[in-house]
DSSP file (Angstrom, degrees, kcal/mol; ACC not computed):
  #  RESIDUE AA STRUCTURE BP1 BP2  ACC     N-H-->O    O-->H-N    N-H-->O    O-->H-N    TCO  KAPPA ALPHA  PHI   PSI    X-CA   Y-CA   Z-CA
    1    1 A M              0   0    0      0, 0.0     2,-0.5     0, 0.0    78,-0.2   0.000 360.0 360.0 360.0 134.3   11.9  -18.1    4.4
    2    2 A L  B     +A   78   0A   0     76,-1.9    76,-1.2     2,-0.0     2,-0.4  -0.795 360.0 172.9 -94.8 128.9   10.5  -19.3    1.1
    3    3 A K        -     0   0    0     -2,-0.5     2,-0.3    74,-0.2    74,-0.2  -1.000   8.3-175.7-136.6 138.1   12.5  -21.8   -0.9
    4    4 A T        -     0   0    0     72,-0.5     2,-0.2    -2,-0.4    72,-0.1  -0.934  27.3-111.3-128.6 156.1   11.5  -23.7   -4.0
    5    5 A N        -     0   0    0     -2,-0.3     2,-0.3    70,-0.1    69,-0.1  -0.557  23.1-140.5 -88.3 151.1   13.4  -26.4   -5.9
    6    6 A A        -     0   0    0     91,-0.2    67,-0.1    -2,-0.2    68,-0.1  -0.704  12.0-147.9-103.6 158.9   15.0  -26.0   -9.3
    7    7 A L        -     0   0    0      1,-0.3    -1,-0.1    -2,-0.3     3,-0.1  -0.094  46.1 -30.9-106.9-151.4   15.0  -28.6  -12.1
    8    8 A Q  S    S-     0   0    0      1,-0.1    -1,-0.3    -2,-0.1     2,-0.0  -0.064  73.8 -83.8 -66.8 164.4   17.6  -29.4  -14.9
    9    9 A N        -     0   0    0     -3,-0.1     2,-0.2     1,-0.1    -1,-0.1  -0.316  45.9-127.1 -64.8 151.0   19.9  -26.9  -16.6
   10   10 A S        -     0   0    0      2,-0.2    40,-0.1     1,-0.1    -1,-0.1  -0.666   6.3-141.5 -99.8 155.1   18.4  -24.9  -19.5
   11   11 A Q  S    S+     0   0    0     -2,-0.2     2,-0.5    38,-0.1    -1,-0.1   0.679  85.0  82.9 -82.5 -20.1   19.8  -24.5  -23.0
   12   12 A H        -     0   0    0     34,-0.2    39,-0.3     1,-0.1    -2,-0.2  -0.748  55.6-176.0 -92.8 125.2   18.7  -20.9  -23.0
   13   13 A K        +     0   0    0     -2,-0.5     2,-0.3     1,-0.3    -1,-0.1   0.792  61.6   0.1 -94.8 -30.5   21.1  -18.5  -21.4
   14   14 A L        -     0   0    0     89,-0.0     2,-0.5     2,-0.0    -1,-0.3  -0.998  50.7-137.6-158.0 158.7   19.3  -15.2  -21.6
   15   15 A I        -     0   0    0     -2,-0.3     2,-0.3    -3,-0.1    28,-0.0  -0.970  26.3-146.6-114.5 123.5   16.2  -13.4  -22.7
   16   16 A L        +     0   0    0     -2,-0.5     2,-0.3    21,-0.1    -2,-0.0  -0.636  43.3  98.4 -89.5 147.1   16.8  -10.1  -24.3
   17   17 A G        -     0   0    0     -2,-0.3     2,-0.3    21,-0.0    20,-0.2  -0.968  54.8-104.5 163.9-174.1   14.3   -7.2  -23.9
   18   18 A S        -     0   0    0     -2,-0.3    -2,-0.0     2,-0.1     0, 0.0  -0.985   4.9-150.9-141.2 147.0   13.4   -4.1  -22.1
   19   19 A M        +     0   0    0     -2,-0.3     3,-0.1    17,-0.0    15,-0.0   0.264  64.4 121.2 -97.1   9.9   10.9   -3.2  -19.4
   20   20 A G  S    S-     0   0    0      1,-0.2    -2,-0.1    16,-0.1     2,-0.0  -0.050  73.3 -73.6 -69.6 173.3   10.7    0.3  -20.9
   21   21 A P        -     0   0    0      0, 0.0     2,-0.5     0, 0.0    -1,-0.2  -0.294  41.5-135.1 -69.6 152.8    7.6    2.1  -22.2
   22   22 A V        +     0   0    0     13,-0.1     2,-0.3    -3,-0.1    13,-0.1  -0.937  23.7 174.6-111.5 128.4    6.0    1.0  -25.5
   23   23 A A    >>  +     0   0    0     -2,-0.5     3,-1.8    11,-0.3     4,-0.5  -0.694   3.6 176.4-130.9  78.8    4.9    3.7  -28.0
   24   24 A A  G >4 S+     0   0    0     -2,-0.3     3,-0.7     1,-0.3    -1,-0.1   0.813  78.4  51.9 -58.0 -35.7    3.8    1.7  -31.0
   25   25 A N  G 34 S+     0   0    0      1,-0.2    -1,-0.3     3,-0.0    -2,-0.0   0.599 107.7  53.8 -78.2  -9.8    2.6    4.8  -33.0
   26   26 A K  G <4 S+     0   0    0     -3,-1.8    -1,-0.2     2,-0.1    -2,-0.2   0.458  83.9  97.4-103.5  -3.9    5.9    6.6  -32.5
   27   27 A V  S << S-     0   0    0     -3,-0.7     3,-0.1    -4,-0.5     6,-0.1  -0.768  75.3-122.4 -94.7 125.2    8.4    4.1  -33.8
   28   28 A P    >   -     0   0    0      0, 0.0     3,-2.0     0, 0.0    -2,-0.1  -0.313  42.4 -88.1 -62.0 146.6    9.6    4.5  -37.4
   29   29 A K  T 3  S+     0   0    0      1,-0.3     3,-0.1     0, 0.0     0, 0.0  -0.283 114.3  22.0 -56.7 134.6    8.9    1.5  -39.6
   30   30 A G  T 3  S+     0   0    0      1,-0.3    -1,-0.3    -3,-0.1     2,-0.2   0.324  97.9 115.2  89.5  -7.3   11.8   -1.1  -39.4
   31   31 A K  S <  S-     0   0    0     -3,-2.0    -1,-0.3     1,-0.1     2,-0.2  -0.621  73.0-103.5 -93.3 155.0   13.1    0.1  -36.1
   32   32 A K        -     0   0    0     -2,-0.2     2,-0.6    -3,-0.1    -1,-0.1  -0.513  33.5-125.0 -75.8 146.1   13.0   -2.0  -32.9
   33   33 A L    >   -     0   0    0     -2,-0.2     3,-1.7    -6,-0.1    -9,-0.1  -0.828  20.4-125.7 -98.0 119.0   10.3   -1.1  -30.4
   34   34 A A  T 3  S+     0   0    0     -2,-0.6   -11,-0.3     1,-0.2     3,-0.1  -0.344  94.6  25.6 -60.7 138.7   11.5   -0.4  -26.9
   35   35 A G  T 3  S+     0   0    0      1,-0.3     2,-0.4   -13,-0.1    -1,-0.2   0.342  94.3 114.7  90.4  -7.4    9.8   -2.5  -24.3
   36   36 A R    <   -     0   0    0     -3,-1.7    -1,-0.3   -15,-0.1   -18,-0.1  -0.798  45.3-168.3 -99.0 139.9    9.0   -5.3  -26.6
   37   37 A M        -     0   0    0      1,-0.5     2,-0.2    -2,-0.4   -21,-0.1   0.112  46.0-109.3-111.4  20.0   10.6   -8.7  -26.0
   38   38 A G  S    S+     0   0    0      4,-0.1    -1,-0.5     5,-0.0     2,-0.3  -0.524  81.6   9.0  89.7-158.7    9.7  -10.3  -29.3
   39   39 A N     >  -     0   0    0     -2,-0.2     4,-2.6     1,-0.2     5,-0.2  -0.420  67.0-146.2 -61.5 118.7    7.1  -13.0  -29.8
   40   40 A K  H  > S+     0   0    0     -2,-0.3     4,-2.6     1,-0.2     5,-0.2   0.861  96.7  52.0 -59.9 -37.7    5.4  -13.4  -26.5
   41   41 A R  H  > S+     0   0    0      2,-0.2     4,-2.2     1,-0.2    -1,-0.2   0.922 111.7  46.0 -65.3 -43.2    4.9  -17.2  -26.9
   42   42 A V  H  > S+     0   0    0      2,-0.2     4,-2.4     1,-0.2    -2,-0.2   0.918 113.8  48.7 -65.7 -43.7    8.6  -17.7  -27.7
   43   43 A V  H  X S+     0   0    0     -4,-2.6     4,-2.7     1,-0.2    -2,-0.2   0.917 111.3  50.1 -62.5 -43.4    9.7  -15.5  -24.8
   44   44 A A  H  X S+     0   0    0     -4,-2.6     4,-2.2    -5,-0.2    -1,-0.2   0.894 110.1  50.6 -63.0 -39.8    7.4  -17.4  -22.4
   45   45 A E  H  X S+     0   0    0     -4,-2.2     4,-0.7     2,-0.2    -1,-0.2   0.922 112.2  46.5 -64.0 -43.4    8.8  -20.7  -23.6
   46   46 A K  H >X S+     0   0    0     -4,-2.4     3,-1.0     1,-0.2     4,-0.7   0.920 112.3  50.5 -65.0 -43.1   12.4  -19.6  -23.1
   47   47 A A  H >< S+     0   0    0     -4,-2.7     3,-1.0     1,-0.3    -1,-0.2   0.889 105.7  56.6 -61.3 -38.9   11.5  -18.2  -19.7
   48   48 A S  H 3< S+     0   0    0     -4,-2.2    -1,-0.3     1,-0.2    -2,-0.2   0.679 108.6  47.8 -69.2 -15.5    9.9  -21.4  -18.7
   49   49 A Q  H << S+     0   0    0     -3,-1.0    -1,-0.2    -4,-0.7    -2,-0.2   0.527  90.5 104.1 -99.7  -8.4   13.1  -23.4  -19.4
   50   50 A M    <<  -     0   0    0     -3,-1.0     2,-0.7    -4,-0.7    23,-0.5  -0.484  65.1-138.0 -79.5 143.0   15.5  -21.1  -17.6
   51   51 A N  E     -b   73   0A   0    -39,-0.3    51,-2.6    -2,-0.2    52,-1.3  -0.904  31.2-176.6 -93.9 116.7   17.0  -21.9  -14.2
   52   52 A V  E     -bc  74 103A   0     -2,-0.7    23,-2.8    21,-0.6     2,-0.6  -0.958  21.0-151.7-121.6 132.7   16.9  -18.7  -12.2
   53   53 A L  E     -bc  75 104A   0     50,-2.3    52,-2.6    -2,-0.4     2,-0.4  -0.918  20.2-168.4-101.2 119.5   18.3  -18.1   -8.8
   54   54 A A  E     -bc  76 105A   0     21,-3.2    23,-2.6    -2,-0.6     2,-0.4  -0.921  10.7-179.4-114.8 133.9   16.2  -15.4   -7.0
   55   55 A L  E     +bc  77 106A   0     50,-2.6    52,-2.9    -2,-0.4     2,-0.3  -0.995  25.2 132.0-131.3 124.9   17.2  -13.7   -3.8
   56   56 A G  E     -bc  78 107A   0     21,-2.0    23,-1.6    -2,-0.4    52,-0.2  -0.892  44.0-108.9-158.9-173.4   15.0  -11.1   -2.2
   57   57 A D    >>  -     0   0    0     50,-1.7     4,-1.8    -2,-0.3     3,-0.6  -0.095  69.5 -51.3-109.6-153.3   13.2   -9.4    0.6
   58   58 A S  H 3> S+     0   0    0      1,-0.3     4,-2.2    21,-0.2     5,-0.2   0.801 131.4  59.5 -61.0 -31.0    9.5   -9.1    1.4
   59   59 A V  H 3> S+     0   0    0      1,-0.2     4,-1.7     2,-0.2    -1,-0.3   0.907 107.4  46.3 -64.3 -40.4    8.6   -7.8   -2.0
   60   60 A M  H <> S+     0   0    0     -3,-0.6     4,-1.0    47,-0.3    -2,-0.2   0.856 107.3  57.4 -70.9 -33.8    9.9  -11.0   -3.6
   61   61 A V  H >< S+     0   0    0     -4,-1.8     3,-0.7     1,-0.2     4,-0.4   0.946 110.2  45.0 -57.2 -46.6    8.1  -13.1   -1.0
   62   62 A A  H 3< S+     0   0    0     -4,-2.2     3,-0.3     1,-0.2     4,-0.3   0.835 118.1  43.0 -66.2 -33.3    4.9  -11.4   -2.2
   63   63 A A  H 3X S+     0   0    0     -4,-1.7     4,-2.6     1,-0.2     3,-0.2   0.476  85.2  99.8 -90.7  -3.2    5.8  -11.9   -5.9
   64   64 A S  H <X S+     0   0    0     -4,-1.0     4,-2.5    -3,-0.7    -1,-0.2   0.839  78.8  52.1 -59.7 -38.5    7.1  -15.5   -5.5
   65   65 A T  H  > S+     0   0    0     -4,-0.4     4,-1.3    -3,-0.3    -1,-0.2   0.935 113.5  44.0 -63.6 -45.3    3.9  -17.2   -6.8
   66   66 A N  H  > S+     0   0    0     -4,-0.3     4,-1.5    -3,-0.2    -2,-0.2   0.900 113.3  51.2 -66.6 -40.7    3.8  -15.0  -10.0
   67   67 A L  H  X S+     0   0    0     -4,-2.6     4,-3.1     1,-0.2    -1,-0.2   0.915 107.6  53.3 -60.9 -42.5    7.6  -15.5  -10.5
   68   68 A Q  H  < S+     0   0    0     -4,-2.5    -1,-0.2    -5,-0.2    -2,-0.2   0.810 104.4  56.2 -64.9 -30.0    7.2  -19.2  -10.2
   69   69 A E  H  < S+     0   0    0     -4,-1.3    -1,-0.2    -5,-0.2    -2,-0.2   0.899 115.5  36.5 -67.0 -40.3    4.5  -19.2  -12.9
   70   70 A V  H  < S+     0   0    0     -4,-1.5    -2,-0.2     1,-0.3    -1,-0.2   0.886 130.6  31.5 -78.7 -40.8    6.8  -17.5  -15.4
   71   71 A F    ><  +     0   0    0     -4,-3.1     3,-1.6    -5,-0.2    -1,-0.3  -0.751  66.0 174.2-119.1  80.6   10.0  -19.3  -14.3
   72   72 A P  T 3  S+     0   0    0      0, 0.0    -1,-0.1     0, 0.0   -24,-0.1   0.714  80.9  55.8 -63.8 -18.7    9.0  -22.8  -13.0
   73   73 A H  E 3  S+ b   0  51A   0    -23,-0.5   -21,-0.6   -25,-0.1     2,-0.4   0.009  83.2 127.6 -99.0  27.6   12.6  -23.8  -12.6
   74   74 A M  E <   - b   0  52A   0     -3,-1.6     2,-0.6   -23,-0.2   -21,-0.2  -0.682  50.6-150.7 -89.4 135.1   13.3  -20.8  -10.3
   75   75 A Y  E     - b   0  53A   0    -23,-2.8   -21,-3.2    -2,-0.4     2,-0.5  -0.934  20.0-163.3-100.2 118.8   14.9  -21.3   -6.9
   76   76 A I  E     + b   0  54A   0     -2,-0.6     2,-0.5   -23,-0.2   -72,-0.5  -0.907  18.8 178.2-110.7 126.6   13.6  -18.5   -4.6
   77   77 A D  E     + b   0  55A   0    -23,-2.6   -21,-2.0    -2,-0.5     2,-0.4  -0.900  25.0 154.3-122.8  98.0   15.2  -17.5   -1.4
   78   78 A A  E     -Ab   2  56A   0    -76,-1.2   -76,-1.9    -2,-0.5     2,-0.4  -0.967  17.2-179.1-130.7 143.0   13.2  -14.6    0.0
   79   79 A A    >   -     0   0    0    -23,-1.6     3,-1.6    -2,-0.4   -21,-0.2  -0.999  32.4-112.2-144.7 138.0   12.7  -13.4    3.5
   80   80 A V  T 3  S+     0   0    0     -2,-0.4   -23,-0.0     1,-0.2    -2,-0.0  -0.497 105.5  17.4 -65.1 132.0   10.8  -10.6    5.1
   81   81 A G  T 3  S+     0   0    0      1,-0.3    -1,-0.2    -2,-0.2   -24,-0.1   0.479  83.5 160.1  85.7   2.9   13.2   -8.0    6.5
   82   82 A R    <   -     0   0    0     -3,-1.6    29,-0.4   -26,-0.1    27,-0.3  -0.349  28.4-145.4 -61.6 136.7   16.2   -9.1    4.5
   83   83 A Q    >   -     0   0    0      1,-0.1     3,-1.4    25,-0.1    29,-0.1  -0.754  17.4-125.6-104.8 150.6   18.9   -6.4    4.4
   84   84 A A  G >  S+     0   0    0     -2,-0.3     3,-2.2     1,-0.3     4,-0.3   0.792 105.1  71.7 -63.4 -28.6   21.2   -5.7    1.5
   85   85 A E  G 3  S+     0   0    0      1,-0.3    -1,-0.3     2,-0.1     3,-0.3   0.709  95.0  53.6 -64.4 -17.9   24.2   -6.0    3.8
   86   86 A S  G <> S+     0   0    0     -3,-1.4     4,-3.0     1,-0.2     5,-0.3   0.324  77.8 106.9 -95.3   8.5   23.6   -9.8    3.9
   87   87 A L  H <> S+     0   0    0     -3,-2.2     4,-2.9     1,-0.2     5,-0.3   0.907  76.4  48.8 -54.5 -50.4   23.7  -10.1    0.1
   88   88 A A  H  > S+     0   0    0     -4,-0.3     4,-2.0    -3,-0.3    -1,-0.2   0.927 117.2  40.7 -60.1 -47.4   27.1  -11.8   -0.1
   89   89 A T  H  > S+     0   0    0     -4,-0.2     4,-2.2     2,-0.2    -1,-0.2   0.931 117.3  47.6 -66.8 -46.5   26.4  -14.4    2.5
   90   90 A D  H  X S+     0   0    0     -4,-3.0     4,-2.3     1,-0.2    -2,-0.2   0.881 112.2  50.0 -64.4 -38.1   22.8  -15.1    1.4
   91   91 A L  H  X S+     0   0    0     -4,-2.9     4,-2.5    -5,-0.3    -1,-0.2   0.897 108.8  52.0 -68.2 -39.8   23.9  -15.4   -2.2
   92   92 A T  H  X S+     0   0    0     -4,-2.0     4,-0.9    -5,-0.3    -2,-0.2   0.924 111.8  47.0 -59.9 -44.5   26.6  -17.8   -1.3
   93   93 A N  H  X S+     0   0    0     -4,-2.2     4,-0.6     1,-0.2     3,-0.4   0.893 112.6  49.0 -64.9 -40.3   24.1  -20.0    0.6
   94   94 A A  H >X S+     0   0    0     -4,-2.3     4,-1.6     1,-0.2     3,-1.2   0.863 103.8  60.1 -68.4 -35.6   21.6  -19.8   -2.2
   95   95 A K  H 3< S+     0   0    0     -4,-2.5    -1,-0.2     1,-0.3    -2,-0.2   0.776  95.4  63.7 -63.8 -25.1   24.2  -20.8   -4.8
   96   96 A A  H 3< S+     0   0    0     -4,-0.9    -1,-0.3    -3,-0.4    -2,-0.2   0.805 106.2  44.3 -66.6 -28.0   24.7  -24.0   -2.8
   97   97 A K  H << S+     0   0    0     -3,-1.2   -91,-0.2    -4,-0.6    -2,-0.2   0.795 133.0  18.5 -84.9 -31.7   21.1  -24.9   -3.7
   98   98 A M  S  < S+     0   0    0     -4,-1.6    -1,-0.3     1,-0.1    -2,-0.1  -0.736  72.1 177.6-140.0  87.2   21.4  -23.9   -7.4
   99   99 A P  S    S+     0   0    0      0, 0.0    -1,-0.1     0, 0.0    -4,-0.1   0.799  74.8  30.0 -66.3 -33.5   25.1  -23.7   -8.3
  100  100 A N  S    S+     0   0    0      3,-0.0   -49,-0.1    -5,-0.0    -5,-0.0  -0.521  75.3 174.0-129.9  66.7   24.9  -22.8  -12.1
  101  101 A P        -     0   0    0      0, 0.0   -49,-0.2     0, 0.0     3,-0.1  -0.307  36.6-132.4 -71.2 157.7   21.8  -20.8  -12.8
  102  102 A D  S    S+     0   0    0    -51,-2.6     2,-0.3     1,-0.2   -50,-0.2   0.790  89.2   2.3 -74.0 -29.2   21.1  -19.3  -16.2
  103  103 A A  E     -c   52   0A   0    -52,-1.3   -50,-2.3   -89,-0.1     2,-0.4  -0.985  65.3-133.2-154.6 158.2   20.3  -15.9  -14.5
  104  104 A Y  E     -c   53   0A   0     -2,-0.3     2,-0.5   -52,-0.2   -50,-0.2  -0.924  10.5-163.9-114.0 142.5   20.2  -14.2  -11.1
  105  105 A L  E     -c   54   0A   0    -52,-2.6   -50,-2.6    -2,-0.4     2,-0.6  -0.957   9.3-173.6-125.5 111.2   17.3  -12.1   -9.9
  106  106 A I  E     +c   55   0A   0     -2,-0.5     2,-0.4   -52,-0.2   -50,-0.2  -0.923   6.6 178.5-108.6 121.3   18.2   -9.9   -6.9
  107  107 A G  E     +c   56   0A   0    -52,-2.9   -50,-1.7    -2,-0.6   -47,-0.3  -0.713  29.9 127.8-124.1  79.8   15.3   -8.0   -5.3
  108  108 A L        +     0   0    0     -2,-0.4     6,-0.1   -52,-0.2   -25,-0.1  -0.861  27.7  78.4-128.0 162.5   16.7   -6.1   -2.4
  109  109 A G    >   +     0   0    0    -27,-0.3     3,-1.0    -2,-0.3    -1,-0.1   0.261  59.7 105.2 122.7  -9.1   16.6   -2.5   -1.2
  110  110 A T  T 3  S+     0   0    0      1,-0.2     3,-0.1    -3,-0.1   -27,-0.1   0.860  88.0  43.8 -65.6 -34.5   13.1   -2.3    0.3
  111  111 A N  T 3  S-     0   0    0    -29,-0.4     2,-0.2     1,-0.2    -1,-0.2   0.147 132.7 -34.9 -99.7  18.2   14.6   -2.3    3.8
  112  112 A G  S <  S-     0   0    0     -3,-1.0    -1,-0.2   -29,-0.1     2,-0.1  -0.822  81.3 -54.3 148.5 173.7   17.4    0.1    3.1
  113  113 A T        -     0   0    0     -2,-0.2     2,-0.5    -3,-0.1   -29,-0.2  -0.397  43.1-130.4 -79.9 156.5   19.9    1.3    0.5
  114  114 A I        -     0   0    0     -6,-0.1     2,-0.3    -2,-0.1    -1,-0.0  -0.930  18.6-144.6-107.7 126.9   22.3   -1.0   -1.3
  115  115 A K    >>  -     0   0    0     -2,-0.5     4,-1.5     1,-0.1     3,-0.7  -0.635  19.0-124.2 -88.6 148.4   25.9    0.1   -1.4
  116  116 A E  H 3> S+     0   0    0     -2,-0.3     4,-2.6     1,-0.2     5,-0.2   0.863 112.6  58.9 -57.3 -36.7   28.1   -0.6   -4.4
  117  117 A S  H 3> S+     0   0    0      1,-0.2     4,-1.9     2,-0.2    -1,-0.2   0.833 102.0  53.8 -64.3 -32.0   30.5   -2.5   -2.1
  118  118 A E  H <> S+     0   0    0     -3,-0.7     4,-0.9     2,-0.2    -1,-0.2   0.869 110.5  46.4 -69.8 -36.3   27.8   -4.9   -1.1
  119  119 A I  H >< S+     0   0    0     -4,-1.5     3,-0.6     2,-0.2    -2,-0.2   0.924 112.6  49.4 -69.9 -44.5   27.0   -5.7   -4.7
  120  120 A E  H 3< S+     0   0    0     -4,-2.6    -2,-0.2     1,-0.2    -1,-0.2   0.852 106.6  56.7 -63.3 -34.7   30.7   -6.2   -5.5
  121  121 A A  H 3<        0   0    0     -4,-1.9    -1,-0.2     1,-0.3    -2,-0.2   0.781 360.0 360.0 -67.9 -26.3   31.2   -8.4   -2.5
  122  122 A A    <<        0   0    0     -4,-0.9    -1,-0.3    -3,-0.6    -2,-0.2   0.474 360.0 360.0 -78.2 360.0   28.5  -10.8   -3.8
């Protein structure tokens, strides 16, 4: 299991944006562009100050180095073979390591489907 330590609380509570497609030539002047998160430098600075609690499976294990570069104050609890049915228990245990994160990143579902009841229980 991969675990990293988190640092102090952040002043920034969330980063707004979209992961959607960008079509710069199709957006009318003055409209917001889907998929853009604003000034990349400002967004990167805010991300670097956020405390993020991440819980995931093998995909998150593989992505952990890149995630840590973007979110240096991220606590990652990722395990190969983790199932969604253990979400509530695993999240409770991870919250003991980082009680008040600015954001949660849950990356489960590679090893099976996630039921709505499992999400609600967490």
